C-alpha positions as CSV (number, residue, x, y, z in Angstrom):
1,M,3.8,26.4,90.5
2,P,6.6,24.6,89.0
3,R,4.4,24.1,85.6
4,S,3.5,28.0,85.3
5,R,7.3,28.5,86.0
6,D,8.7,26.4,83.2
7,K,5.9,27.7,81.1
8,I,6.9,31.2,82.0
9,L,10.8,30.0,81.4
10,G,9.9,28.5,78.0
11,Q,8.3,31.6,76.7
12,V,11.3,33.9,77.6
13,F,13.9,31.2,76.3
14,S,11.6,31.2,73.0
15,G,11.4,34.7,73.1
16,I,15.2,35.2,73.0
17,C,15.5,32.6,70.1
18,S,13.3,34.3,68.2
19,K,15.2,37.9,68.7
20,M,18.6,36.1,68.0
21,N,17.3,34.3,64.9
22,R,15.3,37.3,63.5
23,T,16.8,38.7,60.1
24,K,16.8,41.9,58.5
25,P,14.5,43.3,55.8
26,L,15.6,45.2,52.9
27,S,13.4,46.3,49.9
28,S,14.7,46.4,46.3
29,E,14.0,50.6,46.9
30,D,16.4,50.6,49.9
31,V,19.1,48.5,48.7
32,M,20.4,51.7,46.7
33,V,19.4,54.2,49.4
34,T,21.9,55.9,51.3
35,P,23.4,58.9,53.3
36,L,26.8,58.1,52.2
37,R,28.4,59.4,48.9
38,R,28.4,57.6,46.1
39,C,31.7,58.6,44.5
40,L,33.9,55.6,44.1
41,N,34.6,53.8,40.6
42,T,35.9,50.3,40.0
43,F,39.3,51.6,39.4
44,D,39.0,53.1,43.2
45,I,37.6,50.4,45.0
46,T,40.4,48.1,43.7
47,L,43.2,50.0,44.5
48,L,41.5,50.5,48.0
49,G,41.6,46.7,48.1
50,I,45.1,46.3,46.9
51,G,46.5,49.2,49.4
52,H,45.0,47.5,52.3
53,M,46.4,44.3,51.4
54,V,49.8,45.0,50.5
55,G,51.3,46.7,53.9
56,A,52.8,45.2,56.9
57,G,52.3,41.5,55.2
58,I,54.4,42.4,52.5
59,Y,57.2,44.5,54.6
60,V,57.0,42.3,58.0
61,L,54.8,39.7,57.8
62,V,57.1,37.7,55.3
63,G,59.9,38.0,56.9
64,T,58.4,36.2,60.3
65,V,56.7,33.4,58.3
66,A,59.4,32.4,56.4
67,K,62.2,32.3,59.6
68,D,60.1,31.2,62.2
69,Q,57.3,28.9,60.4
70,A,57.6,27.9,56.7
71,G,60.9,28.6,55.4
72,P,61.1,28.7,51.3
73,G,57.4,27.0,51.7
74,I,56.3,30.3,52.5
75,I,55.6,30.4,48.7
76,I,53.0,27.5,49.5
77,S,51.6,29.0,52.7
78,F,50.8,32.2,50.4
79,L,49.4,30.3,48.0
80,I,47.2,28.5,50.4
81,A,46.0,31.3,52.0
82,G,45.2,33.2,48.7
83,V,43.5,30.3,47.5
84,T,41.1,30.3,50.7
85,S,40.8,34.0,50.6
86,M,39.5,33.5,47.0
87,L,37.1,31.1,47.9
88,A,35.7,33.4,50.7
89,A,36.1,36.3,48.2
90,L,33.7,34.9,45.7
91,C,31.1,34.6,48.3
92,Y,31.4,38.3,49.4
93,A,31.4,39.3,45.8
94,E,27.9,38.0,45.6
95,F,26.5,39.3,48.9
96,G,27.9,42.8,47.6
97,T,26.2,42.9,44.1
98,R,22.7,41.6,46.2
99,I,23.3,43.9,48.9
100,P,25.6,47.0,48.5
101,K,25.2,48.4,52.1
102,A,27.7,49.8,54.4
103,G,28.9,46.7,56.8
104,S,29.8,44.1,54.5
105,A,29.9,40.4,56.1
106,Y,27.6,41.9,59.1
107,V,24.6,43.1,56.8
108,Y,25.0,40.1,54.4
109,T,24.8,37.9,57.8
110,Y,21.9,39.6,59.3
111,V,19.8,39.2,55.8
112,S,20.2,35.7,55.3
113,V,21.0,34.0,58.8
114,G,19.9,36.2,61.6
115,E,20.9,39.1,64.3
116,F,22.7,36.9,66.4
117,W,25.3,35.8,64.1
118,A,25.4,39.1,62.4
119,F,26.2,40.7,65.6
120,I,29.2,37.9,66.1
121,I,30.2,38.9,62.4
122,G,30.3,42.8,63.2
123,W,32.0,42.2,66.4
124,N,35.0,40.3,64.8
125,I,35.0,43.0,61.9
126,I,35.6,45.5,64.5
127,L,38.6,43.7,65.7
128,E,39.8,43.2,62.2
129,H,40.2,46.4,61.4
130,M,41.4,47.9,64.7
131,I,44.2,45.5,64.5
132,G,44.8,46.2,60.6
133,T,45.4,49.5,60.8
134,G,36.9,60.5,54.3
135,V,36.0,59.6,50.9
136,K,37.0,60.5,47.4
137,F,39.7,62.5,48.7
138,A,41.3,59.7,50.6
139,S,40.6,57.1,47.8
140,W,42.8,59.6,45.9
141,I,45.6,59.5,48.5
142,N,45.1,55.7,48.8
143,S,45.4,55.1,45.1
144,G,48.7,57.3,44.7
145,L,50.4,55.4,47.4
146,T,49.3,52.2,46.1
147,L,50.5,52.7,42.6
148,V,53.7,53.7,44.6
149,N,54.0,50.7,46.5
150,L,53.2,48.3,43.4
151,V,56.1,50.1,41.6
152,V,58.3,49.4,44.5
153,I,57.1,45.7,44.5
154,S,58.0,44.8,41.2
155,F,61.3,46.6,41.7
156,V,62.1,44.2,44.5
157,V,60.7,41.2,42.4
158,G,63.3,42.1,39.5
159,L,66.3,43.2,41.6
160,G,65.9,39.8,43.6
161,L,65.4,37.3,40.6
162,Y,69.0,39.3,39.5
163,Y,70.6,38.2,42.8
164,A,68.6,34.9,43.2
165,D,70.8,31.9,44.7
166,L,69.0,28.5,44.5
167,D,71.6,27.2,46.9
168,N,69.4,28.7,49.5
169,W,66.7,26.5,48.7
170,T,68.7,23.1,47.8
171,N,71.4,23.3,50.7
172,Y,69.1,24.7,53.3
173,G,65.9,22.8,52.6
174,F,62.5,24.1,51.1
175,L,60.4,22.4,53.8
176,P,62.6,22.9,56.7
177,Y,59.8,23.0,59.0
178,G,57.9,20.4,57.1
179,F,54.2,20.6,55.8
180,S,52.7,21.3,59.0
181,G,54.7,24.5,59.1
182,V,53.3,25.5,55.5
183,I,49.9,25.2,56.8
184,S,50.6,27.0,60.2
185,G,52.3,29.6,57.9
186,A,49.2,29.9,55.8
187,A,47.2,30.6,59.0
188,T,49.7,33.6,59.9
189,C,49.8,34.7,56.0
190,F,45.9,34.8,56.1
191,Y,46.4,37.9,57.6
192,A,47.9,39.4,54.1
193,F,44.7,38.9,52.7
194,V,42.1,40.5,54.7
195,G,41.8,43.9,53.2
196,F,39.6,42.5,50.3
197,D,36.2,42.7,52.4
198,S,37.1,46.3,52.4
199,I,36.0,46.1,48.9
200,A,32.6,44.6,50.0
201,T,32.2,47.4,52.9
202,S,32.6,50.1,50.4
203,G,29.5,49.0,48.5
204,E,27.2,51.7,49.8
205,E,29.8,54.3,48.4
206,A,30.2,52.8,45.1
207,K,28.7,54.3,41.8
208,N,27.8,50.7,40.3
209,P,28.1,48.2,43.2
210,S,26.8,45.5,41.0
211,F,30.1,45.9,38.7
212,S,32.6,47.4,40.9
213,I,32.5,44.9,43.6
214,P,33.0,41.7,42.3
215,V,35.5,42.6,39.7
216,A,37.6,44.8,42.2
217,T,37.6,41.8,44.7
218,I,38.8,39.2,42.4
219,L,41.4,41.7,40.4
220,S,42.8,42.9,43.8
221,L,43.3,39.6,45.6
222,S,44.9,38.1,42.5
223,I,47.4,40.9,42.0
224,V,48.3,40.9,45.6
225,C,48.4,37.0,45.5
226,F,50.7,37.0,42.6
227,G,53.0,39.8,44.3
228,Y,53.1,38.0,47.9
229,V,54.5,34.6,46.3
230,H,57.0,36.4,44.0
231,V,58.3,38.6,46.8
232,S,58.6,35.8,49.5
233,G,60.2,33.5,47.2
234,V,62.7,36.0,46.0
235,L,63.4,37.0,49.6
236,T,64.3,33.4,50.5
237,L,66.6,33.1,47.2
238,V,68.5,36.1,48.0
239,I,69.6,35.0,51.4
240,P,69.1,31.7,53.5
241,Y,65.8,31.8,55.5
242,S,67.6,31.4,58.8
243,Q,69.5,34.7,58.1
244,I,66.0,36.9,57.4
245,E,65.6,39.8,59.8
246,P,61.7,39.4,60.6
247,T,61.2,42.8,61.3
248,S,62.5,44.3,58.4
249,A,63.0,41.4,56.0
250,L,63.4,43.0,52.5
251,S,65.7,46.0,53.6
252,S,67.9,44.2,55.8
253,A,68.0,41.4,52.7
254,F,69.3,43.8,50.1
255,G,71.3,45.4,52.7
256,S,73.4,42.2,53.1
257,L,74.1,42.5,49.1
258,H,75.6,46.0,50.0
259,L,72.6,47.9,48.1
260,P,72.0,50.7,50.4
261,W,70.2,52.8,47.3
262,A,67.6,49.5,47.4
263,Q,66.8,50.1,51.0
264,M,66.1,53.5,50.7
265,F,63.8,52.8,48.0
266,I,62.2,49.8,50.1
267,G,61.9,52.0,52.8
268,V,59.8,54.4,50.6
269,G,57.3,51.5,49.8
270,A,56.9,50.3,53.0
271,L,55.7,54.2,54.1
272,C,53.5,54.1,51.6
273,G,52.1,50.5,52.1
274,M,51.4,51.2,56.0
275,T,49.8,54.2,55.1
276,T,47.3,52.4,52.6
277,T,46.6,49.6,55.0
278,L,46.0,52.2,57.6
279,L,43.4,54.1,55.4
280,G,41.8,50.7,54.5
281,S,41.2,49.6,57.9
282,L,40.1,53.4,58.9
283,F,37.5,53.1,55.8
284,A,36.2,49.9,56.8
285,L,36.0,49.8,60.4
286,P,33.9,53.1,60.9
287,R,31.3,51.9,58.1
288,C,30.9,48.7,60.3
289,M,30.1,50.2,63.4
290,Y,27.7,53.0,61.6
291,A,25.8,49.7,59.8
292,M,25.7,48.1,63.5
293,A,24.6,51.3,65.2
294,Q,21.9,51.9,62.3
295,D,20.5,48.6,63.1
296,G,20.4,49.2,67.0
297,L,23.3,46.7,67.8
298,L,25.5,49.3,68.8
299,F,25.2,52.7,70.6
300,S,23.2,54.8,68.7
301,C,26.2,57.7,68.8
302,F,27.8,55.6,66.2
303,G,25.0,55.9,63.6
304,H,25.6,59.6,62.9
305,V,26.8,60.8,59.8
306,N,28.2,64.2,59.4
307,K,26.0,66.4,56.8
308,S,29.1,68.2,55.5
309,T,31.5,65.3,55.1
310,Q,29.3,62.4,54.7
311,V,31.2,60.2,56.6
312,P,30.5,58.8,60.3
313,L,33.3,61.0,62.1
314,L,32.9,60.2,65.5
315,N,33.4,56.5,64.5
316,L,36.2,57.4,62.8
317,A,37.9,59.4,65.7
318,V,37.0,56.2,68.1
319,S,38.4,53.8,65.6
320,G,41.8,55.7,65.4
321,V,42.2,55.9,69.4
322,L,41.5,52.3,70.0
323,T,43.6,51.5,66.9
324,A,46.6,53.3,68.2
325,I,46.0,51.7,71.7
326,I,45.8,48.1,70.9
327,A,49.2,48.6,68.7
328,L,50.8,49.8,71.6
329,L,49.5,46.7,74.0
330,F,50.6,43.7,71.4
331,D,53.3,43.0,69.0
332,L,52.9,42.1,65.7
333,E,52.9,38.4,65.5
334,K,50.3,38.3,68.3
335,L,48.0,40.8,66.7
336,V,48.2,38.8,63.3
337,E,46.9,35.7,65.1
338,F,44.4,37.2,67.1
339,M,43.0,39.2,64.2
340,S,43.1,36.3,61.5
341,I,40.9,33.8,64.1
342,G,38.0,36.8,63.8
343,T,38.2,37.0,60.3
344,L,38.5,33.2,59.5
345,L,35.1,33.0,61.7
346,A,33.4,35.8,59.6
347,Y,34.6,34.2,56.5
348,T,33.1,30.9,57.4
349,I,29.8,32.3,58.0
350,V,29.8,34.3,54.8
351,S,30.4,31.8,53.2
352,A,27.9,29.2,54.7
353,S,25.4,32.1,54.4
354,V,25.5,31.8,50.8
355,I,24.6,28.3,50.4
356,T,21.4,29.1,52.8
357,L,20.4,32.2,50.9
358,R,21.0,30.2,47.5
359,Y,18.3,27.5,48.6
360,R,16.0,30.0,50.3
361,P,12.4,29.6,49.3
362,E,11.0,32.2,47.1
363,L,9.9,34.5,49.8
364,S,13.7,36.2,50.6
365,P,14.3,38.5,53.1
366,L,14.6,41.5,50.8
367,L,10.9,42.6,51.1
368,R,9.3,45.9,51.4
369,E,7.8,47.0,54.6
370,D,4.3,47.8,53.3
371,S,3.7,45.0,51.2
372,S,0.9,42.9,51.0
373,M,1.1,39.1,51.1
374,S,-0.3,38.7,47.3
375,D,2.7,41.8,46.3
376,L,5.4,39.9,48.1
377,A,4.8,36.8,45.9
378,V,5.3,39.0,42.9
379,N,7.6,41.5,43.5
380,S,9.9,39.6,45.9
381,P,13.4,40.0,44.0
382,F,14.1,36.3,44.9
383,T,10.9,35.0,43.3
384,G,10.6,33.4,40.2
385,V,6.8,32.5,39.6
386,S,3.6,34.4,40.1
387,D,2.3,32.3,43.0
388,Y,4.8,31.8,46.1
389,S,3.1,28.1,47.0
390,L,4.1,26.6,43.7
391,G,8.0,28.0,44.2
392,A,10.6,25.3,43.5
393,A,13.5,26.9,45.4
394,G,14.3,24.9,48.5
395,R,12.4,22.3,47.3
396,L,14.0,18.7,46.9
397,K,14.5,18.2,42.8
398,T,11.9,15.7,41.2
399,Y,14.8,14.7,38.8
400,G,18.1,13.2,38.6
401,P,19.8,10.1,39.8
402,L,19.7,11.2,43.6
403,H,15.7,11.6,43.8
404,R,14.8,8.0,44.5
405,F,17.3,7.8,47.1
406,L,16.9,11.7,48.8
407,D,13.4,11.6,48.6
408,P,12.6,9.3,51.5
409,L,15.2,10.9,53.4
410,V,14.4,14.4,53.3
411,G,11.2,14.8,50.8
412,G,9.1,15.6,53.6
413,C,10.9,18.5,55.0
414,E,9.9,22.0,54.5
415,P,11.1,24.1,51.8
416,G,15.0,24.9,52.8
417,A,15.1,22.8,55.9
418,A,16.9,20.1,54.7
419,V,19.4,22.5,53.3
420,S,20.1,24.6,56.5
421,S,20.2,21.6,58.7
422,C,23.1,20.2,56.2
423,V,24.8,23.5,56.5
424,L,24.7,23.4,60.1
425,I,25.9,20.0,60.3
426,F,28.7,20.2,57.6
427,S,30.1,23.1,59.5
428,V,30.3,21.0,62.7
429,F,31.7,18.2,61.1
430,S,34.3,20.4,59.3
431,A,35.4,21.6,62.6
432,S,35.3,18.1,63.9
433,L,37.5,16.8,61.0
434,C,40.2,19.3,61.5
435,V,40.6,19.3,65.3
436,H,40.7,15.7,64.5
437,L,43.6,15.5,62.3
438,R,45.3,18.3,64.2
439,V,45.3,16.4,67.5
440,T,45.6,12.5,66.5
441,P,49.4,12.7,65.4
442,I,50.0,14.3,68.8
443,Y,47.8,11.5,71.2
444,G,48.1,8.3,69.3
445,G,49.3,8.2,65.5
446,H,46.8,6.3,63.3
447,D,45.2,3.4,64.9
448,W,42.4,1.7,63.2
449,W,39.8,3.7,65.3
450,S,41.3,6.9,64.2
451,I,41.0,6.0,60.3
452,L,37.4,5.1,60.9
453,T,36.6,8.3,62.5
454,T,38.0,10.2,59.6
455,I,36.2,8.0,57.1
456,V,32.7,8.5,59.0
457,I,33.3,12.2,59.7
458,I,34.4,13.0,55.7
459,L,31.2,10.6,54.7
460,T,29.0,12.5,56.6
461,M,30.4,16.0,55.1
462,V,30.1,14.8,51.4
463,G,26.3,13.2,52.7
464,C,25.6,16.9,53.5
465,V,26.7,18.4,50.1
466,V,25.2,15.7,48.4
467,V,21.8,16.3,50.4
468,I,22.0,20.5,49.7
469,D,22.7,19.9,45.7
470,G,19.9,17.7,45.6
471,H,17.7,21.0,46.3
472,E,16.5,23.2,43.9
473,Q,18.1,26.7,43.7
474,N,16.9,30.1,43.9
475,H,18.4,32.4,41.4
476,S,16.4,35.3,41.5
477,G,18.0,38.6,42.2
478,L,21.4,37.2,41.2
479,Q,21.2,39.2,37.5
480,G,25.1,40.5,38.7
481,F,27.9,38.4,40.2
482,K,27.3,35.0,41.5
483,V,29.5,32.3,43.3
484,P,29.8,29.3,40.6
485,L,29.3,25.5,41.3
486,V,27.5,26.2,44.7
487,P,27.4,24.4,47.0
488,Y,30.7,23.0,46.4
489,V,32.9,26.3,46.4
490,P,31.3,27.9,49.6
491,A,31.4,24.2,51.2
492,M,35.4,24.0,50.4
493,S,35.5,27.7,51.7
494,V,34.0,26.7,55.3
495,L,36.4,23.6,55.4
496,C,39.7,25.7,54.5
497,N,38.6,28.4,57.1
498,V,38.2,26.1,59.8
499,E,41.5,23.9,59.1
500,L,43.3,27.5,59.0
501,M,41.4,28.3,62.5
502,T,42.8,25.0,64.0
503,H,46.6,26.0,63.3
504,L,46.6,28.9,65.3
505,N,47.6,28.3,69.1
506,M,45.5,28.2,72.2
507,L,46.8,31.5,73.7
508,T,45.1,33.0,70.5
509,W,41.6,31.3,70.9
510,L,41.9,32.5,74.8
511,R,42.0,36.0,73.6
512,F,39.3,35.4,71.2
513,V,37.2,34.2,73.6
514,I,37.8,37.2,76.1
515,W,37.0,39.4,73.2
516,M,33.8,37.3,72.1
517,A,32.5,37.4,75.8
518,L,32.7,41.3,75.8
519,G,30.7,41.3,72.6
520,L,28.1,38.9,74.0
521,L,27.8,41.4,76.9
522,V,27.4,44.1,74.6
523,Y,24.5,42.2,72.7
524,F,22.5,40.8,75.5
525,L,22.5,43.9,77.3
526,Y,22.3,46.3,75.0
527,G,21.8,45.3,71.3
528,M,19.1,43.1,71.7
529,H,16.9,45.5,73.2
530,H,17.8,48.2,71.6
531,S,17.6,46.7,67.7
532,K,15.5,48.1,65.2
533,E,13.6,44.9,64.6
534,N,12.9,44.7,68.3
535,R,11.3,48.1,67.8
536,A,9.3,46.9,64.8
537,A,8.6,43.2,65.0
538,G,6.1,43.5,61.8
539,T,9.5,43.7,59.6
540,Y,10.3,40.1,60.2
541,S,6.6,38.9,60.7
542,V,6.4,37.2,57.2
543,L,9.7,35.2,57.9
544,L,8.2,34.2,61.4
545,S,4.9,33.0,62.3
546,P,3.0,35.2,64.8
547,S,2.6,32.3,67.2
548,E,5.4,31.1,68.9
549,S,4.0,27.6,68.9
550,N,3.7,27.7,65.2
551,K,7.2,29.2,64.5
552,P,8.9,27.8,61.0
553,K,12.1,26.1,61.8
554,W,15.4,28.0,60.9
555,G,16.0,28.1,57.2
556,S,12.5,27.0,56.5
557,I,9.5,29.2,55.6
558,Q,5.6,28.8,56.0
559,T,2.9,29.0,53.2
560,P,1.1,32.6,54.0
561,T,-2.4,32.2,54.9
562,K,-5.2,34.9,54.4
563,S,-6.5,36.1,57.3
564,P,-10.4,37.4,57.3
565,D,-9.0,40.7,58.2
566,T,-7.2,40.8,55.2
567,E,-9.9,39.2,53.1
568,S,-12.3,42.4,54.8
569,E,-9.9,45.1,53.6
570,K,-9.6,44.3,50.2
571,N,-13.2,43.7,49.9
572,L,-13.6,47.3,51.5
573,Q,-11.2,48.4,48.7
C-alpha cells in the first residue's frame, strides 16, 4: 500500500509539474490573426507609451522622491531607473516583434518558459495597470493630450533653468541621503517608466508590429527619461529639496517664485498627464485580462470582444471599478512601491526568457497544431536547417577558446538544457548577491567571510554567463529587432531588476505575497484545469514526451522519432 500510494502521489505531482511547465504553441499564421482591430501606427504607439509614462510620475512622484529619499540625487535615481527600464525594454521589443499578440509579457512567457510563470506575470500585470490608472478614437485623445503635456514639460524645464540657483545643490548637498538613498529612490522612480510595456500590449492592434513596437519602445523611453531627468534637476535647482511640497511639487515650486500663471499652466499639464496615464492603463489592463481568459487561465467572461467596438468591454468596466477601489484604499507612495515590485518581477522573467528562447533548439514553441514532424523541421520559424536532428542551436560551440574548457562540463547535456539551468542559477545568485549586499552593512560590515561570499557569488554568476555564451544561438525568426549582446544585456537586466526589488521595504513585500497568494489560488483552483492546453494536450506534445518517464528536462528538447503509425499513414498516402 505505501508503495502504491507513493506511486500515485508521484504521478499526481508529475502531472501538476507537467501542466505548470507546458508552453503555448503559436503558428506562423496565427501570430498576425486577431479579432482586435489593427489600426495603430508607429506615431500612435509612441505617444501611447509616452502618455502612459508621463503622468503621476512627473507631477507627483518627483517631489516625493526628491524630498524624502534622494534629494538632488534624484537625477541619478531617474538615470538608474531609466537604464534599468531600457534594458528590459530591449527584451520586450524583441518579443513584441516575435509575438505581436495582446497580453505583452504574459504571452511572451507562456510561449518561451511555461504556463505557471506566464500566469504569475499576467497576474502582476493586472496589479500594475490597476494601480497605474477603445481604440483609434482613444489613441487620438491620448495623442492630443500627450502633445499638450510635452509642451508643458518643455515650458517647465525652460522656465526652471531661468530661475535655477546652484546654491540649492552646493549649500544643501547633492546627496543628502547618501548613495543608498539614490538606489532606494531609483526603485521608486521605476514606477515612472512602467508604461512602456503598454506598447508591447498594443502589438495585436498595431498595423506593422515588427517595426512599430521596437521603434516606439526605444523612442518613447528615451524621450521620457530625458524629460524626467531635466524636470527633477530643475525642481531641485529652483528651491531647496527640503522645501519641496510632495503632493504638488512643480506647482508649489513656481508658486514660491510668485508666478501664478505658471502654476495654472502646470495644472493643465498635470490634468493631461493624469488622463493619458489612465488611458494607458485602461488600454493595457483589459487586453492582458483578455489574453489570459482566451487561454483559459482567467474566467471565460473576460475573453469576449464586443462585435461593434472590437474591444473587451467587460474587462474595461471591471478594470475601471477595481482601479477606483484601489485608489481609494491606498496612498500614492504605497501604491507605487506595491506596483513596482510586481513589475520588476515581470521584467526579470521577460529578460530571462529572452536568453532561454534565443538558445532554444531548432524546434520552437511557435508551431502549427496540424504539422507533421517532418514539416516542423522545415517550416518552424526558428529552424535554420532542413534536418532537425542536425540543428546547432542550443548546442555547445565547437570553436573558440572556451570549447576545451566547457566541453567536459556541459558537452554531454541535451541542447538547451545547460543554458536553461544557467539562467535559473544566475537568477537565484543575482537575488542572493543583492540581498547579501543589502543586509551585510546592517549585520556585520565587511568581514572576510562577507567578502569571500561576495566573490563566490559573483564568480558563479560570471561562470553562468560564460557557459551560456559558449552555446550556439538560434537566430531563426528574428528578421525584425533583436536584443544586442545576448546573453549579457538580458543578464544585466535581470541583475538590475533584482537589485531594485531588494530596496523596497518589507511591508511592500508582505502586500506582494498576499497578492501572489490570491493569484495562486486562482491558478490552481481554476486556471490549471480550464487552460486550453489542458483541453488540447496535443498542441504541446511536440515539446513534452508522451510518457512522463521519458519527459525531457526543462529547456531541452528531444529528437523526434517516427512511430510505426506515422510510417503506415505515409505509405497509405
